[in-house]
C-alpha positions in Angstrom: -15.1 55.7 54.7 -17.1 53.3 52.2 -19.8 51.1 53.1 -18.7 47.0 52.4 -21.5 45.6 49.8 -22.5 42.1 51.2 -21.6 39.8 48.6 -22.0 35.8 47.7 -19.4 33.8 45.8 -20.1 31.0 43.5 -17.8 29.3 41.2 -14.8 31.7 42.2 -17.0 34.7 41.1 -18.0 37.3 44.0 -21.5 38.9 42.9 -23.2 41.9 45.0 -25.9 40.4 46.1 -28.0 44.0 46.4 -27.4 43.9 42.4 -28.7 40.1 41.9 -32.0 39.7 39.9 -34.9 38.6 42.2 -34.9 35.2 41.4 -31.2 35.0 42.1 -31.9 36.7 45.7 -34.7 33.8 46.0 -32.5 31.2 45.3 -29.6 32.2 47.7 -32.5 32.9 50.1 -33.6 28.9 49.9 -29.9 28.1 49.6 -29.2 30.3 53.3 -32.7 28.6 54.5 -31.4 25.2 53.6 -28.0 25.6 55.2 -29.4 26.7 58.3 -31.6 23.8 58.6 -29.3 21.7 57.8 -27.1 23.2 60.9 -30.7 22.8 62.8 -30.7 19.2 61.6 -27.3 18.1 62.8 -28.0 19.8 66.5 -31.6 17.9 66.8 -29.6 14.7 65.5 -27.0 15.4 68.4 -29.5 15.9 70.8 -31.4 12.4 69.7 -28.6 10.7 69.7 -27.3 11.4 73.5 -30.6 10.4 74.5 -30.8 7.1 73.2 -27.4 6.7 75.1 -29.2 8.1 77.9 -32.4 5.6 77.4 -29.7 2.6 77.2 -27.6 3.2 80.0 -31.1 3.2 82.2 -32.1 0.3 80.8 -28.9 -1.1 81.1 -29.2 -0.1 84.8 -32.5 -1.2 85.1 -31.9 -5.0 83.9 -28.7 -5.0 86.4 -30.8 -4.3 89.3 -33.6 -6.4 88.5 -30.9 -9.9 88.1 
C-alpha cells in the first residue's frame, strides 16, 4: 500500500508539500495560520453578537421594570 503524500492545490495545479521550496512551505504555513485566525475571529464575533443581544435583553427588562 503506497502512502499518499500531502498536497496543496493552487490555480488548478496540485503540489506535493514535502517537495515545495522552504519559502513556499513557510508561505503555506502563514496562509494556513491566517485561515485558522479567520475561523477563530468569526467564532469570537458570534460570541460578541450573542453577548450583545443578551445585554440588550437585560437592559430592555431593566427599563421595563423601572417604568
